[in-house]
Structures are given as C-alpha cells and as structure tokens.
A tleap script that builds the chain and sets N, CA, C and O, in Angstrom:
source leaprc.protein.ff14SB
mol = sequence {
  NMET ILE VAL ARG MET TRP GLU VAL GLN SER
  HIE PRO GLU SER LEU ASP GLU VAL LEU SER
  TRP VAL CYS GLU ARG ALA VAL PRO ALA VAL
  ARG ALA ASP PRO ASN LEU VAL SER VAL GLU
  VAL PHE SER SER PRO ASP HIE ARG VAL VAL
  VAL ILE THR ARG TRP ARG ARG ASP PRO VAL
  ASP ILE GLU GLU PRO PRO GLY TYR LEU VAL
  THR ARG LYS PRO HIE SER TRP ASP PHE SER
  PRO VAL GLU CLEU
}
set mol.1.N position { -6.299 -56.078 5.880 }
set mol.1.CA position { -6.735 -57.327 5.283 }
set mol.1.C position { -8.250 -57.441 5.466 }
set mol.1.O position { -8.806 -57.019 6.480 }
set mol.2.N position { -8.883 -58.010 4.481 }
set mol.2.CA position { -10.317 -58.280 4.521 }
set mol.2.C position { -10.508 -59.791 4.427 }
set mol.2.O position { -9.926 -60.448 3.564 }
set mol.3.N position { -11.319 -60.326 5.312 }
set mol.3.CA position { -11.668 -61.746 5.280 }
set mol.3.C position { -13.129 -61.830 4.864 }
set mol.3.O position { -13.998 -61.218 5.484 }
set mol.4.N position { -13.389 -62.592 3.810 }
set mol.4.CA position { -14.769 -62.760 3.345 }
set mol.4.C position { -15.195 -64.203 3.562 }
set mol.4.O position { -14.501 -65.141 3.170 }
set mol.5.N position { -16.343 -64.357 4.189 }
set mol.5.CA position { -16.953 -65.673 4.352 }
set mol.5.C position { -18.132 -65.754 3.406 }
set mol.5.O position { -19.029 -64.911 3.449 }
set mol.6.N position { -18.135 -66.757 2.557 }
set mol.6.CA position { -19.198 -67.005 1.582 }
set mol.6.C position { -19.812 -68.348 1.943 }
set mol.6.O position { -19.090 -69.326 2.137 }
set mol.7.N position { -21.141 -68.406 2.037 }
set mol.7.CA position { -21.801 -69.635 2.496 }
set mol.7.C position { -23.037 -69.914 1.663 }
set mol.7.O position { -23.794 -69.009 1.310 }
set mol.8.N position { -23.222 -71.193 1.359 }
set mol.8.CA position { -24.402 -71.640 0.628 }
set mol.8.C position { -24.809 -73.006 1.177 }
set mol.8.O position { -23.971 -73.770 1.656 }
set mol.9.N position { -26.102 -73.301 1.102 }
set mol.9.CA position { -26.596 -74.614 1.528 }
set mol.9.C position { -27.101 -75.361 0.308 }
set mol.9.O position { -27.920 -74.853 -0.458 }
set mol.10.N position { -26.602 -76.569 0.141 }
set mol.10.CA position { -27.021 -77.390 -0.987 }
set mol.10.C position { -28.227 -78.245 -0.607 }
set mol.10.O position { -28.531 -78.426 0.572 }
set mol.11.N position { -28.897 -78.758 -1.615 }
set mol.11.CA position { -29.874 -79.812 -1.356 }
set mol.11.C position { -29.073 -81.021 -0.875 }
set mol.11.O position { -27.928 -81.198 -1.290 }
set mol.12.N position { -29.647 -81.851 -0.015 }
set mol.12.CA position { -28.882 -82.983 0.534 }
set mol.12.C position { -28.204 -83.842 -0.535 }
set mol.12.O position { -27.075 -84.295 -0.347 }
set mol.13.N position { -28.879 -84.060 -1.630 }
set mol.13.CA position { -28.320 -84.915 -2.685 }
set mol.13.C position { -27.331 -84.185 -3.585 }
set mol.13.O position { -26.724 -84.805 -4.458 }
set mol.14.N position { -27.157 -82.879 -3.390 }
set mol.14.CA position { -26.319 -82.069 -4.283 }
set mol.14.C position { -25.013 -81.604 -3.663 }
set mol.14.O position { -24.257 -80.883 -4.314 }
set mol.15.N position { -24.724 -81.989 -2.441 }
set mol.15.CA position { -23.529 -81.486 -1.773 }
set mol.15.C position { -22.263 -81.755 -2.586 }
set mol.15.O position { -21.441 -80.855 -2.756 }
set mol.16.N position { -22.096 -82.961 -3.085 }
set mol.16.CA position { -20.889 -83.277 -3.855 }
set mol.16.C position { -20.787 -82.422 -5.118 }
set mol.16.O position { -19.693 -82.006 -5.500 }
set mol.17.N position { -21.912 -82.161 -5.759 }
set mol.17.CA position { -21.905 -81.318 -6.960 }
set mol.17.C position { -21.556 -79.869 -6.623 }
set mol.17.O position { -20.817 -79.216 -7.360 }
set mol.18.N position { -22.087 -79.372 -5.510 }
set mol.18.CA position { -21.767 -78.002 -5.111 }
set mol.18.C position { -20.282 -77.897 -4.759 }
set mol.18.O position { -19.617 -76.941 -5.158 }
set mol.19.N position { -19.766 -78.864 -4.024 }
set mol.19.CA position { -18.336 -78.857 -3.703 }
set mol.19.C position { -17.481 -78.902 -4.963 }
set mol.19.O position { -16.484 -78.188 -5.063 }
set mol.20.N position { -17.861 -79.726 -5.910 }
set mol.20.CA position { -17.124 -79.785 -7.181 }
set mol.20.C position { -17.179 -78.453 -7.902 }
set mol.20.O position { -16.165 -77.986 -8.420 }
set mol.21.N position { -18.345 -77.839 -7.941 }
set mol.21.CA position { -18.502 -76.545 -8.605 }
set mol.21.C position { -17.623 -75.494 -7.927 }
set mol.21.O position { -16.939 -74.723 -8.600 }
set mol.22.N position { -17.644 -75.467 -6.598 }
set mol.22.CA position { -16.834 -74.497 -5.861 }
set mol.22.C position { -15.350 -74.709 -6.151 }
set mol.22.O position { -14.630 -73.753 -6.442 }
set mol.23.N position { -14.896 -75.948 -6.072 }
set mol.23.CA position { -13.468 -76.239 -6.227 }
set mol.23.C position { -12.973 -76.118 -7.668 }
set mol.23.O position { -11.820 -75.757 -7.899 }
set mol.24.N position { -13.827 -76.416 -8.622 }
set mol.24.CA position { -13.402 -76.418 -10.022 }
set mol.24.C position { -13.700 -75.118 -10.761 }
set mol.24.O position { -13.068 -74.828 -11.777 }
set mol.25.N position { -14.647 -74.336 -10.271 }
set mol.25.CA position { -15.027 -73.106 -10.975 }
set mol.25.C position { -14.873 -71.849 -10.122 }
set mol.25.O position { -14.201 -70.901 -10.528 }
set mol.26.N position { -15.492 -71.838 -8.945 }
set mol.26.CA position { -15.505 -70.616 -8.130 }
set mol.26.C position { -14.119 -70.275 -7.591 }
set mol.26.O position { -13.676 -69.133 -7.710 }
set mol.27.N position { -13.436 -71.241 -7.007 }
set mol.27.CA position { -12.123 -70.974 -6.430 }
set mol.27.C position { -11.107 -70.574 -7.500 }
set mol.27.O position { -10.397 -69.588 -7.302 }
set mol.28.N position { -11.001 -71.286 -8.619 }
set mol.28.CA position { -10.056 -70.831 -9.647 }
set mol.28.C position { -10.340 -69.414 -10.147 }
set mol.28.O position { -9.410 -68.686 -10.495 }
set mol.29.N position { -11.604 -69.019 -10.185 }
set mol.29.CA position { -11.943 -67.669 -10.647 }
set mol.29.C position { -11.382 -66.604 -9.703 }
set mol.29.O position { -10.863 -65.589 -10.168 }
set mol.30.N position { -11.475 -66.813 -8.389 }
set mol.30.CA position { -10.945 -65.811 -7.463 }
set mol.30.C position { -9.429 -65.913 -7.320 }
set mol.30.O position { -8.770 -64.917 -7.025 }
set mol.31.N position { -8.875 -67.095 -7.523 }
set mol.31.CA position { -7.413 -67.248 -7.429 }
set mol.31.C position { -6.681 -66.410 -8.466 }
set mol.31.O position { -5.502 -66.098 -8.295 }
set mol.32.N position { -7.357 -66.053 -9.519 }
set mol.32.CA position { -6.737 -65.249 -10.572 }
set mol.32.C position { -6.504 -63.810 -10.131 }
set mol.32.O position { -5.744 -63.093 -10.782 }
set mol.33.N position { -7.128 -63.370 -9.053 }
set mol.33.CA position { -7.008 -61.980 -8.616 }
set mol.33.C position { -5.732 -61.782 -7.796 }
set mol.33.O position { -5.495 -62.529 -6.846 }
set mol.34.N position { -4.909 -60.793 -8.142 }
set mol.34.CA position { -3.647 -60.585 -7.418 }
set mol.34.C position { -3.819 -60.117 -5.973 }
set mol.34.O position { -2.867 -60.176 -5.196 }
set mol.35.N position { -5.006 -59.657 -5.600 }
set mol.35.CA position { -5.232 -59.221 -4.221 }
set mol.35.C position { -5.569 -60.366 -3.275 }
set mol.35.O position { -5.631 -60.170 -2.062 }
set mol.36.N position { -5.789 -61.561 -3.820 }
set mol.36.CA position { -6.112 -62.714 -2.981 }
set mol.36.C position { -4.875 -63.169 -2.218 }
set mol.36.O position { -3.798 -63.324 -2.793 }
set mol.37.N position { -5.044 -63.381 -0.912 }
set mol.37.CA position { -3.971 -63.892 -0.074 }
set mol.37.C position { -4.118 -65.394 0.107 }
set mol.37.O position { -3.149 -66.140 -0.037 }
set mol.38.N position { -5.350 -65.847 0.427 }
set mol.38.CA position { -5.577 -67.280 0.632 }
set mol.38.C position { -7.049 -67.606 0.467 }
set mol.38.O position { -7.914 -66.730 0.500 }
set mol.39.N position { -7.307 -68.898 0.289 }
set mol.39.CA position { -8.687 -69.379 0.163 }
set mol.39.C position { -8.773 -70.758 0.816 }
set mol.39.O position { -7.872 -71.584 0.670 }
set mol.40.N position { -9.872 -70.993 1.539 }
set mol.40.CA position { -10.141 -72.286 2.168 }
set mol.40.C position { -11.597 -72.648 1.904 }
set mol.40.O position { -12.461 -71.774 1.840 }
set mol.41.N position { -11.860 -73.941 1.753 }
set mol.41.CA position { -13.216 -74.431 1.506 }
set mol.41.C position { -13.558 -75.446 2.588 }
set mol.41.O position { -12.754 -76.318 2.918 }
set mol.42.N position { -14.773 -75.319 3.136 }
set mol.42.CA position { -15.249 -76.217 4.189 }
set mol.42.C position { -16.641 -76.716 3.831 }
set mol.42.O position { -17.392 -76.046 3.122 }
set mol.43.N position { -16.975 -77.904 4.332 }
set mol.43.CA position { -18.352 -78.396 4.211 }
set mol.43.C position { -18.808 -78.861 5.586 }
set mol.43.O position { -17.991 -79.137 6.464 }
set mol.44.N position { -20.130 -78.945 5.765 }
set mol.44.CA position { -20.678 -79.341 7.060 }
set mol.44.C position { -21.683 -80.474 6.884 }
set mol.44.O position { -22.159 -80.720 5.775 }
set mol.45.N position { -22.004 -81.160 7.973 }
set mol.45.CA position { -22.980 -82.250 7.905 }
set mol.45.C position { -24.382 -81.797 7.490 }
set mol.45.O position { -25.190 -82.611 7.043 }
set mol.46.N position { -24.672 -80.494 7.638 }
set mol.46.CA position { -26.001 -80.016 7.239 }
set mol.46.C position { -26.005 -79.440 5.812 }
set mol.46.O position { -26.840 -78.600 5.476 }
set mol.47.N position { -25.058 -79.906 4.980 }
set mol.47.CA position { -25.024 -79.624 3.541 }
set mol.47.C position { -24.659 -78.181 3.223 }
set mol.47.O position { -25.080 -77.650 2.195 }
set mol.48.N position { -23.890 -77.547 4.083 }
set mol.48.CA position { -23.423 -76.183 3.812 }
set mol.48.C position { -21.992 -76.223 3.291 }
set mol.48.O position { -21.191 -77.081 3.662 }
set mol.49.N position { -21.706 -75.276 2.429 }
set mol.49.CA position { -20.349 -75.081 1.929 }
set mol.49.C position { -19.963 -73.654 2.282 }
set mol.49.O position { -20.705 -72.709 2.017 }
set mol.50.N position { -18.786 -73.517 2.885 }
set mol.50.CA position { -18.271 -72.208 3.271 }
set mol.50.C position { -16.911 -72.025 2.597 }
set mol.50.O position { -16.066 -72.920 2.596 }
set mol.51.N position { -16.735 -70.838 2.025 }
set mol.51.CA position { -15.450 -70.465 1.446 }
set mol.51.C position { -14.957 -69.242 2.219 }
set mol.51.O position { -15.651 -68.231 2.323 }
set mol.52.N position { -13.746 -69.359 2.757 }
set mol.52.CA position { -13.118 -68.252 3.466 }
set mol.52.C position { -11.979 -67.748 2.591 }
set mol.52.O position { -11.053 -68.491 2.265 }
set mol.53.N position { -12.062 -66.470 2.215 }
set mol.53.CA position { -10.994 -65.863 1.428 }
set mol.53.C position { -10.400 -64.711 2.214 }
set mol.53.O position { -11.090 -64.035 2.977 }
set mol.54.N position { -9.115 -64.500 2.016 }
set mol.54.CA position { -8.419 -63.375 2.649 }
set mol.54.C position { -7.841 -62.515 1.531 }
set mol.54.O position { -7.231 -63.017 0.588 }
set mol.55.N position { -8.050 -61.199 1.663 }
set mol.55.CA position { -7.698 -60.257 0.600 }
set mol.55.C position { -6.837 -59.123 1.140 }
set mol.55.O position { -7.003 -58.685 2.278 }
set mol.56.N position { -5.931 -58.663 0.318 }
set mol.56.CA position { -5.175 -57.454 0.643 }
set mol.56.C position { -6.101 -56.244 0.602 }
set mol.56.O position { -6.029 -55.364 1.459 }
set mol.57.N position { -6.972 -56.212 -0.408 }
set mol.57.CA position { -7.973 -55.152 -0.604 }
set mol.57.C position { -8.914 -55.599 -1.717 }
set mol.57.O position { -8.629 -56.563 -2.427 }
set mol.58.N position { -10.006 -54.917 -1.863 }
set mol.58.CA position { -10.953 -55.108 -2.973 }
set mol.58.C position { -11.317 -56.577 -3.233 }
set mol.58.O position { -10.978 -57.120 -4.284 }
set mol.59.N position { -12.003 -57.221 -2.281 }
set mol.59.CA position { -12.387 -58.623 -2.491 }
set mol.59.C position { -13.259 -58.795 -3.735 }
set mol.59.O position { -14.063 -57.930 -4.083 }
set mol.60.N position { -13.076 -59.915 -4.377 }
set mol.60.CA position { -13.857 -60.279 -5.559 }
set mol.60.C position { -15.017 -61.164 -5.108 }
set mol.60.O position { -14.839 -62.057 -4.280 }
set mol.61.N position { -16.193 -60.915 -5.652 }
set mol.61.CA position { -17.354 -61.748 -5.328 }
set mol.61.C position { -17.219 -63.131 -5.952 }
set mol.61.O position { -16.728 -63.281 -7.071 }
set mol.62.N position { -17.659 -64.124 -5.213 }
set mol.62.CA position { -17.771 -65.478 -5.762 }
set mol.62.C position { -19.116 -65.560 -6.457 }
set mol.62.O position { -20.139 -65.169 -5.896 }
set mol.63.N position { -19.112 -66.061 -7.658 }
set mol.63.CA position { -20.373 -66.155 -8.393 }
set mol.63.C position { -21.318 -67.163 -7.736 }
set mol.63.O position { -20.901 -67.984 -6.918 }
set mol.64.N position { -22.570 -67.087 -8.101 }
set mol.64.CA position { -23.563 -68.001 -7.541 }
set mol.64.C position { -23.503 -69.356 -8.246 }
set mol.64.O position { -23.324 -69.416 -9.463 }
set mol.65.N position { -23.652 -70.440 -7.487 }
set mol.65.CA position { -23.716 -71.762 -8.109 }
set mol.65.C position { -25.055 -71.917 -8.833 }
set mol.65.O position { -25.974 -71.129 -8.610 }
set mol.66.N position { -25.170 -72.917 -9.689 }
set mol.66.CA position { -26.453 -73.162 -10.351 }
set mol.66.C position { -27.575 -73.305 -9.327 }
set mol.66.O position { -27.440 -74.043 -8.350 }
set mol.67.N position { -28.669 -72.608 -9.548 }
set mol.67.CA position { -29.769 -72.555 -8.599 }
set mol.67.C position { -30.385 -73.894 -8.252 }
set mol.67.O position { -30.885 -74.071 -7.141 }
set mol.68.N position { -30.362 -74.837 -9.174 }
set mol.68.CA position { -30.985 -76.140 -8.908 }
set mol.68.C position { -30.192 -76.971 -7.898 }
set mol.68.O position { -30.691 -77.982 -7.405 }
set mol.69.N position { -28.949 -76.549 -7.584 }
set mol.69.CA position { -28.123 -77.297 -6.636 }
set mol.69.C position { -28.289 -76.833 -5.194 }
set mol.69.O position { -27.914 -77.549 -4.265 }
set mol.70.N position { -28.853 -75.629 -5.000 }
set mol.70.CA position { -28.853 -75.031 -3.668 }
set mol.70.C position { -30.261 -74.709 -3.191 }
set mol.70.O position { -31.195 -74.612 -3.986 }
set mol.71.N position { -30.398 -74.544 -1.875 }
set mol.71.CA position { -31.711 -74.255 -1.297 }
set mol.71.C position { -32.037 -72.771 -1.298 }
set mol.71.O position { -33.197 -72.384 -1.155 }
set mol.72.N position { -31.003 -71.934 -1.461 }
set mol.72.CA position { -31.183 -70.480 -1.514 }
set mol.72.C position { -29.911 -69.865 -2.084 }
set mol.72.O position { -28.902 -70.551 -2.254 }
set mol.73.N position { -29.965 -68.587 -2.373 }
set mol.73.CA position { -28.782 -67.888 -2.881 }
set mol.73.C position { -27.714 -67.829 -1.795 }
set mol.73.O position { -28.033 -67.839 -0.607 }
set mol.74.N position { -26.447 -67.768 -2.199 }
set mol.74.CA position { -25.369 -67.668 -1.211 }
set mol.74.C position { -25.429 -66.352 -0.437 }
set mol.74.O position { -25.980 -65.353 -0.902 }
set mol.75.N position { -24.849 -66.387 0.742 }
set mol.75.CA position { -24.674 -65.187 1.556 }
set mol.75.C position { -23.175 -64.965 1.741 }
set mol.75.O position { -22.395 -65.917 1.733 }
set mol.76.N position { -22.784 -63.720 1.905 }
set mol.76.CA position { -21.377 -63.454 2.212 }
set mol.76.C position { -21.275 -62.296 3.197 }
set mol.76.O position { -22.130 -61.413 3.254 }
set mol.77.N position { -20.200 -62.337 3.966 }
set mol.77.CA position { -19.924 -61.328 4.980 }
set mol.77.C position { -18.438 -61.002 4.930 }
set mol.77.O position { -17.609 -61.883 4.704 }
set mol.78.N position { -18.108 -59.741 5.141 }
set mol.78.CA position { -16.715 -59.317 5.235 }
set mol.78.C position { -16.357 -59.064 6.694 }
set mol.78.O position { -17.156 -58.525 7.460 }
set mol.79.N position { -15.138 -59.464 7.065 }
set mol.79.CA position { -14.640 -59.294 8.415 }
set mol.79.C position { -13.256 -58.662 8.366 }
set mol.79.O position { -12.557 -58.740 7.356 }
set mol.80.N position { -12.879 -58.044 9.454 }
set mol.80.CA position { -11.512 -57.549 9.645 }
set mol.80.C position { -10.907 -58.317 10.806 }
set mol.80.O position { -11.574 -58.544 11.815 }
set mol.81.N position { -9.656 -58.717 10.674 }
set mol.81.CA position { -9.013 -59.417 11.791 }
set mol.81.C position { -8.939 -58.537 13.040 }
set mol.81.O position { -8.799 -57.318 12.946 }
set mol.82.N position { -9.033 -59.163 14.192 }
set mol.82.CA position { -8.930 -58.480 15.467 }
set mol.82.C position { -7.658 -58.985 16.142 }
set mol.82.O position { -7.466 -60.188 16.321 }
set mol.83.N position { -6.811 -58.058 16.506 }
set mol.83.CA position { -5.578 -58.442 17.192 }
set mol.83.C position { -5.853 -58.683 18.667 }
set mol.83.O position { -6.517 -57.878 19.320 }
set mol.84.N position { -5.351 -59.772 19.182 }
set mol.84.CA position { -5.552 -60.123 20.581 }
set mol.84.C position { -4.320 -59.794 21.398 }
set mol.84.O position { -4.302 -60.022 22.608 }
savepdb mol mol.pdb
quit
C-alpha cells in the first residue's frame, strides 16, 4: 500500500474556496481510480489543506488548485505503512 499526503496552504481569505475545490473537484477525480483505497481531507488553523490518500499501487496525482487561491504550489509525499 502507498499512502500519499498532499498539502497546500491557502491565502487566509481563500480557505473555504480551496476546501470546496478539493472536495468538489480534486477528490472526485482521484475517486475514479480503481487503485484508490481511501481518501481523507483535513484543514488546519494556519490555512493548510491536507489530503491523505491510500492506494493499492500507482497513486494518481492530485491536480493543482487555481494559483490565485494558494500561497504556493502543493507538495506531496509518498509513505509506506510501518507495522508495529
């Protein structure tokens, strides 16, 4: 399994728009992929939006939100679960 964390920071006044964009456009786009296991969306008090996706294999990239809504381009990282 591959876990991908995707993170972007919105302008303070744009957080609601970024969340709407993520939930209405970005998440439905990745949900269409049969390798997707799950997806979760989080927001923080410092105007960040994080999407955690879990994949069987071959994760799909989340597209970039409109540039005027964010302070910089999104970053993403892939992780592998660690058994304890």
